[in-house]
N, C-alpha and C positions, 0 to 999 in steps of 0.2 A: 882257267879253264872259260873260255866264250858264259860270257850271260845266254839261256835258253829265252829263247824274246817268241810269245806266244802267238798263235799263230789266225786267232780268234780275240783283241783283246776288248772285252766289254765296259771300259771304265768311259765309255762315253752316257751308257747306262746307270752310273753313278753304282754300280754293279758290288764293285765290294761294300759299301753299304748297307748292303744284302745277304752280304756275307760269301761274297765265290774270293776263293782266294786265285793268287797271280795268277800259278799253276793248280787247277780246281780237277783238269780230265783231260783226256782221250780222244779224241771222236777219230772210228776208224772205219773207213768203206771196205769190203771187198767183197765185188763181186757186189749183188745184190743185198749183202746184207750190213747195214750200218751198230754197230756194234761203238761202246764207249765205256771207259776206264777208270775209276776215280785214283788220283794219286794222292790220296792222304791229303788231304784238304781239309781244314779248319772244323770249315762245318757241316761237312757228310755232301752225298750226291743221291735223291731221291727219283726211284723212275715210279710213277705213279704212286707215290706215296712209300714205295720201300725204298731201305737205304740200304748199298750196294756197299757189298765191303770191299775196305782201302783194298787195290793192285785188283777187283774179280771185273773179267772184264763181261759185258752183259752185252745180250745185244738189243735195240730196240728198234720198236713199228711204227709207223703214218699213227698216227694221232694219240703215242703216250706224251707223255707231261714227266720232265726233265729239270727237277729243280738243284738248282749249286744252292746251298743255303738257302735263304728266302726268298731267291731270282727262280720265276719260272720258264722257261722255254718249250712250247710242247714242236712236238718232231710233225714233218706235215714231207711224206717224199710223193714229189712227182712223176711214174713210170709211162715214159713214152713207149706209145708202141713201139712190136720192132719188125 
């Protein structure tokens, strides 16, 4: 089969050294709901310090801190006026 290529490659941030797996999470935006799912990563995914179970979809909100291993990302959502 075709190799899976990540949509976001964190290699330039030395993410591997922080415990980020090559295929670590899936990020989905459905309407205004942003969610993530851990794909069975070696070092886990955490939302605000709480480990996300593998293959479990979890909503994230603006201000949440998502940790991929020891690599931390803060979610910031900019809502434009409709």
